[in-house]
C-alpha positions as a printed Julia matrix, in Angstrom:
57×3 Matrix{Float64}:
 -6.05  25.12  -17.38
 -3.73  22.18  -17.27
 -4.35  19.52  -14.67
 -1.83  18.83  -11.91
 -1.14  15.18  -12.66
  1.69  13.2   -11.15
  4.48  15.7   -11.93
  6.39  17.19   -9.0
  9.04  19.95   -8.96
 12.37  18.94   -7.44
 15.65  20.7    -6.81
 19.06  19.09   -7.34
 21.72  19.9    -4.74
 25.44  19.2    -4.96
 26.61  16.43   -2.64
 29.9   18.24   -1.89
 29.09  21.94   -1.41
 25.29  21.59   -0.75
 24.33  24.35   -3.2
 21.16  23.99   -5.25
 22.14  24.28   -8.91
 19.31  22.73  -10.92
 15.5   22.54  -10.87
 13.7   19.72  -12.62
 10.5   17.74  -12.37
  9.77  14.05  -12.03
  6.78  11.77  -12.29
  6.2   10.62   -8.71
  4.13   7.58   -9.7
  6.75   6.1   -12.03
  9.87   7.13  -10.08
  9.4    6.19   -6.44
 13.0    6.56   -5.19
 15.21   9.63   -4.98
 17.02  10.76   -8.13
 20.79  11.23   -8.32
 22.66  12.6   -11.33
 26.24  13.49  -12.14
 26.03  17.16  -13.17
 28.34  20.16  -13.37
 28.53  22.33  -10.24
 29.45  25.98  -10.88
 30.65  26.45   -7.32
 32.93  23.37   -7.24
 33.85  23.8   -10.94
 33.65  20.07  -11.64
 31.16  17.26  -12.21
 29.75  16.05   -8.9
 26.84  13.94   -7.73
 23.58  15.92   -7.41
 20.82  14.51   -5.21
 17.11  15.25   -5.22
 15.46  17.57   -2.73
 11.92  18.95   -2.76
 11.51  22.29   -4.48
  9.83  24.8    -2.18
  7.39  27.27   -3.71
C-alpha cells in the first residue's frame, strides 16, 4: 500500500457561481496558503477565478 504522505485532496469552486468544478491535490507542506486558479467554469461559460476548498470524502 502507498503511504499517505503530505498530499491532500482539494476541490476548486468558482468565485462567481460557487459551483465546484474541479478536484485536485496539493502538497500541504510545500504550499501553505490557499490556491487560486483561473479556470473555465461550465456553468458561467467563461474563465473565472477558482478558489480552494477542502474535498470532503
